[in-house]
Residue frames relative to the residue before (quaternion, step in Angstrom):
aa qw qx qy qz dx dy dz
X 1.0000 0.0000 0.0000 0.0000 0.00 0.00 0.00
X 0.1931 -0.7988 0.5625 0.0904 3.51 -0.74 1.01
X 0.4070 -0.7151 0.5109 0.2490 3.60 -0.99 0.85
X 0.4521 -0.6776 0.5104 0.2756 3.51 -1.16 0.56
X 0.4081 -0.6984 0.5351 0.2435 3.55 -1.09 0.72
X 0.3282 -0.7563 0.5337 0.1880 3.59 -0.74 1.11
X 0.2466 -0.7817 0.5588 0.1263 3.54 -0.72 1.05
X 0.3761 -0.7172 0.5420 0.2245 3.60 -0.97 0.90
X 0.4264 -0.7048 0.5058 0.2560 3.52 -0.89 0.92
X 0.4826 -0.6535 0.4848 0.3241 3.59 -0.93 0.70
X 0.5963 -0.5589 0.4247 0.3895 3.58 -1.20 0.50
X 0.5346 -0.6274 0.4579 0.3329 3.51 -1.11 0.65
X 0.6368 -0.5369 0.3777 0.4045 3.61 -1.12 0.50
X 0.6207 0.5585 -0.3446 0.4290 3.58 1.08 -0.72
X 0.6628 0.4909 -0.2986 0.4802 3.58 0.98 -0.85
X 0.6114 0.5428 -0.3540 0.4541 3.60 1.01 -0.72
X 0.6728 0.4976 -0.3018 0.4567 3.57 0.92 -0.91
X 0.6448 0.5210 -0.3266 0.4540 3.59 0.98 -0.82
X 0.6548 0.5031 -0.3154 0.4676 3.58 0.95 -0.82
X 0.6370 0.5305 -0.3248 0.4552 3.57 1.02 -0.80
X 0.6636 0.4968 -0.3038 0.4697 3.58 0.95 -0.92
X 0.6523 0.5172 -0.3133 0.4571 3.59 0.93 -0.91
X 0.6607 0.5055 -0.3098 0.4605 3.56 0.92 -0.88
X 0.6449 0.5225 -0.3204 0.4565 3.56 1.00 -0.81
X 0.6498 0.5151 -0.3156 0.4613 3.59 0.99 -0.86
X 0.6472 0.5135 -0.3245 0.4606 3.58 0.98 -0.83
X 0.6576 0.5015 -0.3128 0.4671 3.57 0.97 -0.81
X 0.6397 0.5185 -0.3250 0.4650 3.58 1.02 -0.78
X 0.6496 0.5212 -0.3135 0.4562 3.56 1.01 -0.84
X 0.6531 0.5033 -0.3147 0.4702 3.55 0.97 -0.84
X 0.6512 0.5174 -0.3166 0.4560 3.58 1.00 -0.80
X 0.6534 0.5077 -0.3133 0.4660 3.58 1.00 -0.82
X 0.6425 0.5219 -0.3241 0.4579 3.57 0.98 -0.84
X 0.6530 0.5033 -0.3176 0.4685 3.58 1.00 -0.78
X 0.6613 0.5203 -0.3071 0.4446 3.55 0.99 -0.89
X 0.7132 0.4476 -0.2503 0.4779 3.59 1.06 -0.76
X 0.4878 0.6656 -0.4425 0.3510 3.59 1.22 -0.19
X 0.4546 -0.7024 0.4635 0.2917 3.62 -0.67 1.04
X 0.1437 -0.7787 0.6075 0.0630 3.53 -1.09 0.80
X 0.5505 -0.6169 0.4475 0.3408 3.55 -1.04 0.74
X 0.3163 -0.7672 0.5341 0.1615 3.56 -1.01 0.85
X 0.7814 0.1369 -0.1056 0.5996 3.60 1.27 0.01
X 0.5712 -0.5759 0.4477 0.3763 3.53 -1.24 0.35
X 0.5201 -0.6472 0.4446 0.3361 3.62 -0.97 0.73
X 0.4450 -0.6671 0.5329 0.2702 3.53 -1.22 0.60
X 0.3248 -0.7604 0.5317 0.1835 3.57 -0.78 1.01
X 0.6560 -0.5068 0.3855 0.4052 3.55 -1.26 0.48
X 0.7698 0.3286 -0.2644 0.4791 3.54 -0.91 0.96
X 0.5218 0.6587 -0.4116 0.3527 3.59 1.23 -0.30
X 0.6461 0.5295 -0.3293 0.4402 3.60 0.97 -0.80
X 0.6350 0.5372 -0.3306 0.4460 3.57 1.00 -0.81
X 0.6619 0.5221 -0.3012 0.4457 3.57 1.12 -0.64
X 0.7584 0.3907 -0.2189 0.4736 3.61 1.06 -0.63
X 0.6560 0.4707 -0.3255 0.4921 3.64 1.18 -0.34
X 0.3998 -0.7500 0.4667 0.2445 3.64 -0.50 1.11
X 0.4702 -0.6585 0.5079 0.2955 3.55 -1.20 0.53
X 0.7166 0.2703 -0.2189 0.6045 3.56 1.31 -0.19
X 0.0110 0.7889 -0.6109 0.0659 3.56 -0.74 1.12
X 0.8088 -0.0957 0.0179 0.5800 3.57 -0.32 1.21
X 0.8004 -0.2118 0.1962 0.5253 3.56 -0.76 -1.10
X 0.6011 0.5881 -0.3417 0.4195 3.58 1.30 0.00
X 0.0887 -0.7623 0.6353 0.0863 3.52 -1.32 0.44
X 0.5362 -0.6365 0.4699 0.2943 3.53 -1.18 0.73
X 0.0619 -0.8316 0.5520 0.0016 3.59 -0.80 1.04
X 0.8216 0.0241 0.0255 0.5689 3.62 1.07 -0.55
X 0.3134 -0.7384 0.5639 0.1963 3.55 -1.29 0.42
X 0.6570 0.5145 -0.3008 0.4617 3.60 1.26 0.04
X 0.6458 0.5570 -0.3879 0.3496 3.53 -1.36 0.22
X 0.5916 0.5868 -0.3634 0.4166 3.59 1.26 -0.11
X 0.4882 -0.6070 0.5356 0.3260 3.53 -1.28 0.49
X 0.0732 0.7923 -0.5955 0.1109 3.57 -0.61 1.18
X 0.5142 -0.6359 0.4746 0.3256 3.56 -0.97 0.83
X 0.5619 -0.6133 0.4235 0.3589 3.62 -0.98 0.76
X 0.5525 -0.5925 0.4654 0.3564 3.56 -1.14 0.63
X 0.1405 0.7750 -0.5995 0.1422 3.56 -0.89 0.94
X 0.6712 -0.4645 0.3688 0.4447 3.56 -1.30 0.14
X 0.6251 0.5426 -0.3375 0.4483 3.60 1.05 -0.76
X 0.6755 0.4817 -0.3014 0.4699 3.57 0.86 -0.93
X 0.6628 0.5040 -0.3187 0.4529 3.59 0.91 -0.87
X 0.6614 0.5008 -0.3090 0.4650 3.59 1.07 -0.73
X 0.6883 0.4983 -0.2754 0.4495 3.58 1.12 -0.67
X 0.8166 0.2652 -0.1086 0.5011 3.58 0.78 -1.03
X 0.2578 -0.7510 0.5858 0.1623 3.55 -1.06 0.80
X 0.7960 0.0095 -0.0141 0.6050 3.59 1.22 -0.38
X 0.0505 -0.7814 0.6220 0.0058 3.57 -1.07 0.81
X 0.1136 -0.7836 0.6096 0.0378 3.56 -0.92 0.98
X 0.0021 -0.7796 0.6263 -0.0021 3.60 -0.93 0.90
X 0.1160 0.7917 -0.5887 0.1151 3.57 -0.84 1.02
X 0.2222 -0.7163 0.6404 0.1658 3.53 -1.30 0.50
X 0.1228 -0.7957 0.5921 0.0335 3.57 -0.85 1.05
X 0.0699 -0.7795 0.6212 0.0401 3.58 -1.06 0.77
X 0.0527 -0.7834 0.6188 0.0234 3.54 -1.24 0.58
X 0.6015 -0.5793 0.4063 0.3709 3.56 -1.07 0.70
X 0.8437 0.0904 -0.1040 0.5188 3.55 -0.71 1.13
X 0.6271 0.5283 -0.3301 0.4676 3.60 1.29 0.19
X 0.5362 -0.5835 0.4894 0.3640 3.57 -1.25 0.43
X 0.4808 -0.6472 0.4936 0.3260 3.63 -0.89 0.82
X 0.1545 -0.7892 0.5917 0.0560 3.56 -0.97 0.90
X 0.2218 -0.7511 0.6096 0.1226 3.55 -0.94 0.96
X 0.1394 -0.8073 0.5729 0.0268 3.56 -0.85 1.03
X 0.0127 0.7555 -0.6550 0.0068 3.55 -1.04 0.88
X 0.0091 -0.7640 0.6451 -0.0070 3.55 -0.94 0.96
X 0.0276 -0.7963 0.6039 -0.0235 3.59 -0.78 1.04
X 0.0948 -0.8083 0.5811 -0.0046 3.56 -0.83 1.04
X 0.2911 0.7737 -0.5326 0.1816 3.56 -0.90 0.84
X 0.6606 -0.4899 0.3916 0.4127 3.52 -1.36 0.07
X 0.1953 -0.7741 0.5937 0.1008 3.56 -1.03 0.85
X 0.1241 0.8589 -0.4916 0.0719 3.57 1.12 0.69
X 0.8021 0.2160 -0.0779 0.5513 3.57 0.88 -0.92
X 0.4940 -0.6650 0.4666 0.3099 3.59 -0.84 0.95
X 0.6528 0.5084 -0.3185 0.4625 3.59 1.13 -0.51
X 0.7184 0.3452 -0.2324 0.5574 3.59 1.27 -0.27
X 0.2732 0.8066 -0.4856 0.1976 3.56 1.15 0.65
X 0.7275 -0.4016 0.3298 0.4480 3.49 -1.38 0.17
X 0.4127 -0.7195 0.5046 0.2394 3.59 -0.91 0.95
X 0.2142 -0.7969 0.5548 0.1057 3.57 -0.19 1.25
X 0.6180 -0.5858 0.3743 0.3670 3.63 -1.04 0.70
X 0.6455 0.5223 -0.3452 0.4375 3.62 0.99 -0.67
X 0.6709 0.4513 -0.2954 0.5089 3.58 1.30 -0.16
X 0.7550 0.4109 -0.2345 0.4541 3.61 0.87 -0.91
X 0.6084 0.5681 -0.3777 0.4055 3.64 1.00 -0.61
X 0.6612 0.4861 -0.3345 0.4632 3.67 0.82 -0.80
X 0.6256 0.5453 -0.3400 0.4424 3.58 1.07 -0.68
X 0.7148 0.4031 -0.2420 0.5176 3.58 1.24 -0.42
X 0.6923 -0.5385 0.2595 0.4042 3.57 1.22 0.50
X 0.5328 0.6244 -0.4120 0.3956 3.60 1.21 0.27
X 0.2939 -0.6881 0.6282 0.2132 3.52 -1.26 0.57
X 0.2322 -0.8079 0.5322 0.1006 3.57 -0.90 0.92
X 0.4371 -0.6237 0.5751 0.2986 3.49 -1.27 0.56
X 0.6615 -0.4500 0.3744 0.4688 3.58 -1.24 -0.04
X 0.4380 -0.6946 0.5073 0.2613 3.56 -0.94 0.91
X 0.1909 -0.7821 0.5870 0.0852 3.58 -0.86 1.02
X 0.3312 -0.7019 0.5905 0.2212 3.56 -1.09 0.73
X 0.0034 -0.8023 0.5942 -0.0569 3.57 -0.75 1.11
X 0.6645 -0.4967 0.3669 0.4208 3.57 -1.28 0.14
X 0.3384 -0.6786 0.6099 0.2302 3.54 -1.20 0.66
X 0.2239 -0.8239 0.5122 0.0929 3.56 -0.39 1.25
X 0.6161 0.5448 -0.4125 0.3917 3.54 -1.16 0.64
X 0.6814 -0.4700 0.3584 0.4316 3.60 -1.30 -0.12
X 0.2969 0.7457 -0.5204 0.2915 3.57 0.40 1.32
X 0.6679 -0.4824 0.3558 0.4412 3.62 -1.21 0.28
X 0.6212 -0.5644 0.3965 0.3720 3.57 -1.13 0.71
X 0.8392 0.1859 -0.1712 0.4815 3.55 -1.13 0.82
X 0.3564 0.7138 -0.5235 0.2991 3.62 1.14 0.42
X 0.2392 -0.8105 0.5283 0.0827 3.56 -0.97 0.90
X 0.1642 -0.7251 0.6586 0.1164 3.49 -1.32 0.58
X 0.3648 -0.7147 0.5486 0.2348 3.57 -1.31 -0.03
X 0.1315 -0.7757 0.6141 0.0626 3.55 -1.21 0.61
X 0.0937 0.7847 -0.6028 0.1102 3.56 -0.91 0.98
X 0.2772 -0.7273 0.5971 0.1939 3.57 -1.22 0.49
X 0.1544 -0.7887 0.5934 0.0440 3.55 -0.83 1.11
X 0.0663 -0.8137 0.5774 -0.0025 3.56 -0.84 0.99
X 0.0098 0.7539 -0.6568 0.0080 3.53 -1.13 0.84
X 0.7028 -0.4298 0.3277 0.4627 3.59 -1.27 -0.05
X 0.7024 0.4876 -0.2598 0.4488 3.58 1.12 -0.66
X 0.8294 -0.0980 0.1084 0.5392 3.61 0.94 -0.77
X 0.3265 -0.6785 0.6165 0.2300 3.49 -1.45 0.24
X 0.0521 -0.8166 0.5741 -0.0306 3.56 -0.78 1.05
X 0.2344 -0.7487 0.6075 0.1243 3.56 -0.84 1.06
X 0.1084 -0.8351 0.5390 -0.0184 3.57 -0.70 1.13
X 0.0764 -0.7519 0.6548 0.0061 3.55 -0.95 1.06
X 0.1362 0.8213 -0.5391 0.1277 3.59 -0.64 1.01
X 0.0544 -0.7766 0.6259 0.0459 3.51 -1.31 0.43
X 0.2405 -0.7642 0.5899 0.1012 3.53 -1.24 0.62
X 0.1080 -0.7524 0.6435 0.0897 3.54 -1.10 0.76
X 0.0470 -0.7577 0.6508 0.0144 3.56 -0.95 0.98
X 0.7995 -0.0437 -0.0077 0.5991 3.59 -0.36 1.18
X 0.7662 -0.2905 0.2438 0.5188 3.57 -0.61 -1.16
X 0.6090 0.5699 -0.3354 0.4380 3.59 1.30 0.10
X 0.2399 -0.7450 0.6062 0.1411 3.55 -1.28 0.52
X 0.1011 -0.8395 0.5313 0.0531 3.61 0.35 1.21
X 0.3449 -0.7843 0.4919 0.1547 3.56 -0.89 1.02
X 0.7747 0.2162 -0.1441 0.5765 3.61 1.24 -0.02
X 0.6725 -0.4839 0.3648 0.4249 3.55 -1.30 0.26
X 0.6492 0.5200 -0.3213 0.4526 3.58 0.98 -0.84
X 0.6561 0.4964 -0.3142 0.4736 3.60 0.89 -0.89
X 0.6312 0.5449 -0.3294 0.4430 3.57 1.03 -0.79
X 0.6824 0.4749 -0.2910 0.4735 3.58 0.87 -0.94
X 0.6477 0.5160 -0.3255 0.4563 3.59 0.96 -0.81
X 0.6257 0.5347 -0.3342 0.4593 3.60 1.02 -0.76
X 0.6574 0.5107 -0.3068 0.4613 3.57 0.94 -0.91
X 0.6622 0.5086 -0.3051 0.4580 3.57 0.90 -0.95
X 0.6544 0.5151 -0.3161 0.4545 3.60 0.90 -0.89
X 0.6696 0.4868 -0.3062 0.4699 3.58 0.92 -0.85
X 0.6329 0.5273 -0.3298 0.4610 3.59 1.00 -0.78
X 0.6633 0.5036 -0.3070 0.4606 3.60 0.98 -0.82
X 0.6521 0.4719 -0.3113 0.5052 3.60 1.22 -0.42
X 0.5669 -0.6233 0.3696 0.3918 3.56 1.30 0.09
X 0.5896 0.5756 -0.3625 0.4355 3.58 1.22 0.41
X 0.2138 -0.7118 0.6502 0.1577 3.54 -1.22 0.63
X 0.1828 -0.8193 0.5310 0.1158 3.62 -0.13 1.19
X 0.3579 -0.6808 0.5811 0.2661 3.52 -1.23 0.43
X 0.2001 -0.7973 0.5628 0.0868 3.55 -1.03 0.80
X 0.1039 -0.7738 0.6213 0.0665 3.53 -1.22 0.58
X 0.1724 -0.7460 0.6364 0.0935 3.53 -1.07 0.87
X 0.0476 -0.7618 0.6455 0.0247 3.57 -0.89 0.97
X 0.0052 -0.8199 0.5681 -0.0701 3.57 -0.59 1.20
X 0.0821 -0.7694 0.6330 0.0229 3.54 -0.88 1.02
X 0.0239 0.8113 -0.5839 0.0204 3.58 -1.04 0.69
X 0.1659 -0.7504 0.6363 0.0678 3.51 -1.28 0.70
X 0.3321 -0.7549 0.5338 0.1869 3.58 -0.86 0.96
X 0.8724 0.0721 -0.0793 0.4769 3.54 -0.95 1.04
X 0.6497 0.5423 -0.3845 0.3687 3.52 -1.37 -0.13
X 0.7255 -0.4282 0.3345 0.4223 3.51 -1.39 -0.14
X 0.5159 -0.6760 0.4315 0.3011 3.57 -0.87 0.96
X 0.6765 0.4942 -0.3084 0.4505 3.60 0.88 -0.89
X 0.6401 0.5111 -0.3249 0.4727 3.60 1.01 -0.77
X 0.6422 0.5176 -0.3192 0.4667 3.58 1.02 -0.80
X 0.6456 0.5193 -0.3214 0.4585 3.59 0.95 -0.87
X 0.6550 0.5087 -0.3208 0.4575 3.60 0.89 -0.87
X 0.6511 0.5170 -0.3170 0.4564 3.59 0.95 -0.87
X 0.6967 0.4739 -0.2771 0.4617 3.58 0.92 -0.88
X 0.6120 0.5292 -0.3543 0.4689 3.61 1.06 -0.64
X 0.6600 0.4956 -0.3058 0.4746 3.57 0.98 -0.83
X 0.6496 0.5099 -0.3178 0.4659 3.59 0.98 -0.85
X 0.6530 0.5228 -0.3241 0.4419 3.60 0.90 -0.88
X 0.6501 0.5067 -0.3178 0.4687 3.59 0.96 -0.86
X 0.6585 0.5004 -0.3071 0.4707 3.59 0.98 -0.84
X 0.6166 0.5510 -0.3351 0.4515 3.58 1.02 -0.80
X 0.7195 0.4473 -0.2678 0.4588 3.59 0.72 -1.02
X 0.6438 0.5102 -0.3285 0.4661 3.61 1.08 -0.63
X 0.6714 0.5222 -0.2960 0.4347 3.59 1.14 -0.59
X 0.5478 0.6414 -0.3935 0.3658 3.61 1.22 -0.27
X 0.3851 -0.6703 0.5721 0.2741 3.54 -1.19 0.59
X 0.7682 -0.3703 0.2366 0.4657 3.59 -1.29 0.00
X 0.6587 0.5015 -0.3147 0.4643 3.59 0.95 -0.83
X 0.6553 0.5128 -0.3130 0.4578 3.57 0.98 -0.79
X 0.6475 0.5025 -0.3210 0.4745 3.59 1.00 -0.79
X 0.6180 0.5386 -0.3444 0.4576 3.58 1.04 -0.71
X 0.6996 0.4760 -0.2786 0.4543 3.59 0.91 -0.89
X 0.7682 0.3776 -0.2095 0.4727 3.59 0.79 -0.95
X 0.8008 0.3054 -0.1383 0.4963 3.59 0.95 -0.87
X 0.4881 -0.6899 0.4210 0.3296 3.58 1.23 -0.24
X 0.7589 0.2106 -0.1785 0.5897 3.59 1.24 0.24
X 0.4023 -0.7251 0.5058 0.2378 3.58 -1.19 0.46
């Protein structure tokens, strides 16, 4: 006696169509997700690149030391945020010594954004004055803004002038910075950000601000095309 072979019925045309539609929707969803995935808009800056583009002589100033600056402690967050950090102290005959910090890194996530001084100084024990919005000096787009604040601790008083570039924008506050990052991410871009911070220890706040504005303008004028591309986003 031989057994009969059971034949499987083919799927109905209706089921075939449903599977086809479902598969198409899944493919469309995957394509949309890929299209919306943020992409870097520039190559990352490697460690040591900033030292190569920032001159050791800027106007009447010369580089004398890399220590003495307020810097956030090394951590996984800092390493994930910054690809290169430059710290220098500049002095000039008859001029106030100026401390310079430049930090460059990806600004992909608003929660991993550039560490602005009004956020990192209090974390290191400083009390801050009210942050003032001031002019960003140098060859920059019209109406670009920087910030000025005085930080005080038991050890010292430090006047700080700083500015941030995210992509092609120069946000003047933490809120503007986060909004810029979010807008760029929604356009499918991962902007690179740079923080440039100048500081003077002690003395009169207005005199310190004037010295730092002059130094910043001299710094930006001294950059070559590659340096302007890195710090300002254009050559």
